[in-house]
C-alpha positions in Angstrom: -18.0 -9.7 7.4 -16.6 -12.7 9.4 -15.1 -10.8 12.0 -18.2 -8.1 12.7 -19.3 -11.0 15.9 -15.7 -10.5 17.5 -16.1 -6.3 17.1 -19.7 -6.6 18.5 -18.5 -8.8 21.2 -15.0 -6.3 21.8 -17.7 -3.1 21.9 -19.9 -4.9 24.5 -17.0 -6.1 26.7 -15.5 -2.2 27.1 -16.9 0.4 29.1 -16.9 2.8 26.2 -18.9 6.1 25.6 -18.9 6.0 21.9 -18.2 4.0 19.2 -16.2 5.2 16.1 -15.8 3.1 13.0 -13.6 3.5 10.1 -15.1 0.7 7.3 -18.8 0.3 6.8 -18.6 -3.5 8.1 -17.0 -2.3 11.1 -20.2 0.3 11.6 -22.4 -2.9 11.4 -21.2 -4.0 14.7 -21.0 -0.2 16.2 -24.9 0.0 15.0 -25.5 -3.2 16.8 -23.8 -2.0 19.8 -25.6 1.4 19.7 -29.1 -0.7 19.8 -28.1 -2.9 22.2 -26.5 0.1 24.7 -28.2 3.1 23.7 -24.6 4.9 23.2 -23.7 7.1 20.1 -21.7 5.3 17.0 -20.4 6.9 13.9 -18.7 6.0 10.7 -16.0 7.7 8.9 -16.2 6.7 5.3 -12.7 7.0 3.7 -13.7 6.5 0.0 -16.1 8.1 -2.8 -19.5 6.2 -2.3 -20.2 6.6 -5.9 -23.4 5.0 -7.0 -21.7 3.1 -9.8 -18.9 1.7 -7.4 -21.7 0.6 -4.7 -23.6 -1.2 -7.2 -20.5 -2.8 -8.9 -20.1 -5.7 -6.0 -22.4 -8.1 -4.3 -23.8 -6.7 -0.9 -22.0 -3.4 -1.3 -24.5 -1.0 -1.1 -26.8 -2.9 1.2 -23.7 -2.8 3.8 -23.3 0.7 3.7 -26.8 1.4 3.7 -27.4 -0.6 6.9 -24.0 1.2 8.3 -25.3 4.5 7.5 -28.8 4.0 8.9 -27.3 2.1 12.0 -25.0 5.1 13.2 -25.7 8.6 14.5 -23.4 10.5 12.1 -21.2 9.6 9.1 -18.4 11.5 8.3 -16.8 12.0 4.7 -13.3 13.3 4.0 -14.1 15.5 1.2 -17.0 17.4 -0.4 -16.8 15.2 -3.6 -18.0 12.2 -1.1 -20.3 14.3 0.6 -22.1 14.7 -2.9 -21.4 11.0 -3.7 -23.2 9.9 -0.6 -26.1 12.3 -1.2 -26.6 11.3 -4.5 -26.3 7.6 -4.0 -27.7 6.8 -0.4 -29.5 10.2 0.2 -27.8 11.0 3.3 -26.3 14.3 4.5 -23.1 13.5 6.0 -20.5 15.7 8.0 -17.3 16.6 6.1 -14.0 16.3 8.0 -10.8 16.1 6.3 -7.8 14.5 7.2 -5.0 16.1 9.5 -1.2 16.1 8.8 1.2 16.3 11.3 2.8 19.8 10.4 5.9 19.0 12.7 6.8 15.9 11.0 6.0 17.1 7.7 7.9 20.3 7.3 11.1 21.6 4.8 13.8 19.1 5.5 16.3 19.0 3.0 17.5 21.6 0.3 15.8 21.4 -3.0 17.7 18.9 -5.6 20.0 20.7 -8.3 18.1 19.5 -11.1 14.3 19.5 -11.7 12.7 16.7 -9.8 9.2 15.3 -9.6 7.9 12.8 -6.7 5.1 10.7 -6.6 4.3 8.7 -3.3 1.5 6.6 -5.0 1.6 3.0 -5.1 3.0 2.0 -8.7 0.7 -1.3 -8.6 -2.2 0.3 -8.4 -3.8 1.0 -11.7 -6.4 4.1 -10.7 -3.1 5.7 -9.4 -2.2 6.1 -13.0 1.6 5.9 -12.4 2.2 4.8 -15.7 0.6 7.7 -17.3 3.2 9.8 -15.0 6.1 8.0 -16.3 4.6 8.7 -20.3 4.5 12.8 -19.3 7.6 12.5 -17.7 9.3 11.7 -21.5 7.6 14.8 -22.3 9.2 17.0 -19.3 12.7 15.6 -20.0 12.5 17.0 -23.5 12.1 20.6 -21.7 14.7 19.4 -19.0 16.9 16.7 -20.1 18.3 16.3 -16.4 14.8 16.0 -15.0 14.4 13.3 -12.3 11.4 11.1 -11.4 11.0 9.5 -8.1 8.9 6.8 -7.3 7.9 4.3 -4.3 9.4 0.8 -6.0 7.0 -1.5 -6.2 6.5 -4.5 -3.7 4.9 -6.5 -6.9 6.6 -5.5 -9.9 4.5 -7.6 -12.3 1.4 -5.8 -10.9 3.2 -2.4 -11.6 3.4 -3.6 -15.3 0.0 -4.9 -15.6 -0.7 -1.3 -14.5 1.1 0.2 -17.4 4.4 1.3 -15.9 7.5 1.1 -17.3 10.0 0.2 -14.8 13.1 0.7 -16.6 12.2 4.2 -18.2 15.2 6.6 -18.5 15.6 9.2 -15.4 13.3 7.1 -13.1 14.7 6.6 -9.2 13.1 4.3 -6.9 12.9 4.7 -3.0 11.9 1.8 -0.7 8.3 2.0 0.5 7.8 3.6 3.9 5.5 5.1 6.0 8.3 7.0 8.3 7.2 10.7 7.8 10.9 11.9 8.1 12.2 9.9 5.2 9.1 11.1 2.9 9.2 14.7 4.2 12.7 14.7 2.8 11.7 13.0 -0.5 9.0 16.0 -0.6 11.4 18.7 0.4 14.3 17.8 -2.0 11.5 17.7 -4.9 10.3 20.3 -6.9 7.2 19.3 -7.5 4.9 16.5 -5.9 2.4 14.8 -8.3 -0.8 12.3 -7.8 -2.2 11.6 -10.9 -4.7 9.2 -9.5 -8.6 9.1 -10.2 -11.5 8.4 -7.8 -9.5 9.9 -5.0 -11.4 11.0 -2.0 -9.0 13.7 -0.5 -5.1 13.0 -1.7 -3.4 13.6 1.6 0.0 12.9 -0.1 -0.8 16.4 -1.7 -1.1 18.0 1.4 2.1 16.3 3.0 4.0 17.6 -0.1 2.5 21.4 0.6 3.7 21.3 4.3 7.0 20.8 2.9 7.1 23.5 1.0 6.6 21.7 -2.4 4.1 22.7 -5.2 2.0 20.0 -6.1 0.1 18.4 -9.6 -3.1 16.6 -9.6 -5.8 15.4 -11.5 -8.9 17.8 -11.8 -11.4 15.0 -10.2 -12.5 13.8 -6.9 -11.3 15.4 -3.7 -7.9 16.7 -5.3 -9.3 20.2 -6.7 -10.3 20.7 -3.1 -6.7 20.7 -2.2 -5.2 22.5 -5.2 -7.9 25.2 -5.1 -6.1 28.1 -5.9 -3.0 29.8 -7.7 0.6 29.7 -6.1 0.6 26.1 -4.8 0.6 23.7 -7.9 -1.5 22.9 -10.9 -4.2 20.6 -11.7 -4.6 18.8 -15.2 -7.8 17.9 -17.0 -7.2 15.4 -19.3 -5.8 11.6 -18.7 -3.4 11.5 -21.5 0.3 12.6 -21.1 0.3 15.8 -22.9 -2.3 17.8 -20.6 -0.3 16.0 -17.6 3.1 17.0 -18.9 1.9 20.7 -19.3 0.7 20.8 -15.8 4.2 19.5 -14.4 6.1 22.1 -16.6 4.0 25.0 -15.3 4.4 23.3 -11.5 8.3 23.2 -12.3 8.1 27.0 -13.4 6.4 27.9 -10.2 8.8 26.2 -7.5 11.6 28.4 -9.0 9.4 31.4 -7.5 10.4 32.7 -4.3 7.2 33.0 -2.5 6.0 29.2 -3.6 6.8 27.3 -0.6 5.6 29.8 2.0 2.3 29.7 0.1 2.6 25.9 -0.1 3.1 25.7 3.7 0.3 28.3 4.6 -2.1 26.3 2.7 -1.1 22.7 4.6 -1.7 24.5 7.7 -5.4 24.7 6.9 -5.2 21.0 7.0 -3.2 20.5 10.3 -3.8 17.2 12.8 -4.9 19.4 15.3 -7.9 21.3 12.9 -9.0 17.4 12.4 -9.1 16.4 16.1 -10.6 19.3 17.3 -13.4 18.7 14.4 -14.1 15.4 15.9 -13.6 16.1 19.3 -16.5 18.8 18.6 -18.5 15.8 16.8 -18.0 13.2 19.7 -19.3 16.0 21.9 -22.4 16.8 20.2 -23.1 13.2 19.9 -22.9 12.3 23.5 -25.1 15.7 24.5 -27.8 14.3 22.4 -27.4 11.1 23.6 -27.5 12.6 27.4 -30.6 14.8 26.1 -32.6 11.6 24.9 -31.8 9.8 28.0 -33.2 12.6 29.9 -36.2 13.1 28.0 -36.8 9.2 28.4 -36.7 9.2 32.4 -39.1 12.2 32.4 -41.5 10.3 30.4 -41.1 7.4 32.3 -41.7 9.8 35.6 -44.7 11.3 34.1 -46.1 7.7 33.3 -45.5 7.2 37.2 -46.9 10.7 38.4 -43.6 11.6 39.9 -41.2 14.8 38.9 -37.5 15.1 38.2 -35.3 17.9 38.0 -32.9 18.2 34.8 
């Protein structure tokens, strides 16, 4: 909260047409700037604003409510998040899904010889359920003894242990954390299946990155993940947070990876979440907000002119 005045001063110092906030606290500054300048502001909310989560921390709901009411538009990244915002605050948002750069995320390497799974989620975050994945992987190895599970090395191993991750489980390989698209694309491409067992996931961008690399995916049937894995031929959902349910989905996806049509179907699904579509959706919203502002300004000018007994042309 302490940086809000500095964000506001930075906005006032610039000649901006529109302010776009990515966090509710920044949206408070953008809303104040909007009131002072008459220029539009919008907020993209990146999580799931469920009522229980908003009520769990002091000022969390009040901050989001002030941000939502102070901006001209609110964007969420899935229909699941939109339903949560309607239920918790009674506000109707726009839905614009995150985009993936399909030029960077594409098939980059041959699939590994042995069945392999890749999970890009941080192992030290409990809700990502990497510990559950490790347990399910033991069951997968009963069917595929040579199978591998590739995970991102936790920067805090003790936190990963507290999250239930067995760091010494047989068959696990670790790669260093990275945000380099080329490294991730190679890992997705070599995997037979990419998996995200997380709960309360607003979208699941790593699944789209994997699909773009031609790799089928597995995810939990909650949050925004079913909006990605919404059809046969690209992956499987699991509906219970227990090892056998996840292992069954993984085994089915491993079978799917061997079908010739799977890679093309995965890539085609990822194209529906292209970076270009995301950019154009935001540009369309920007144009809409700016036109609305210009219309309001012309209306205000007409009203002032009528009070003064003069006329203007639109």
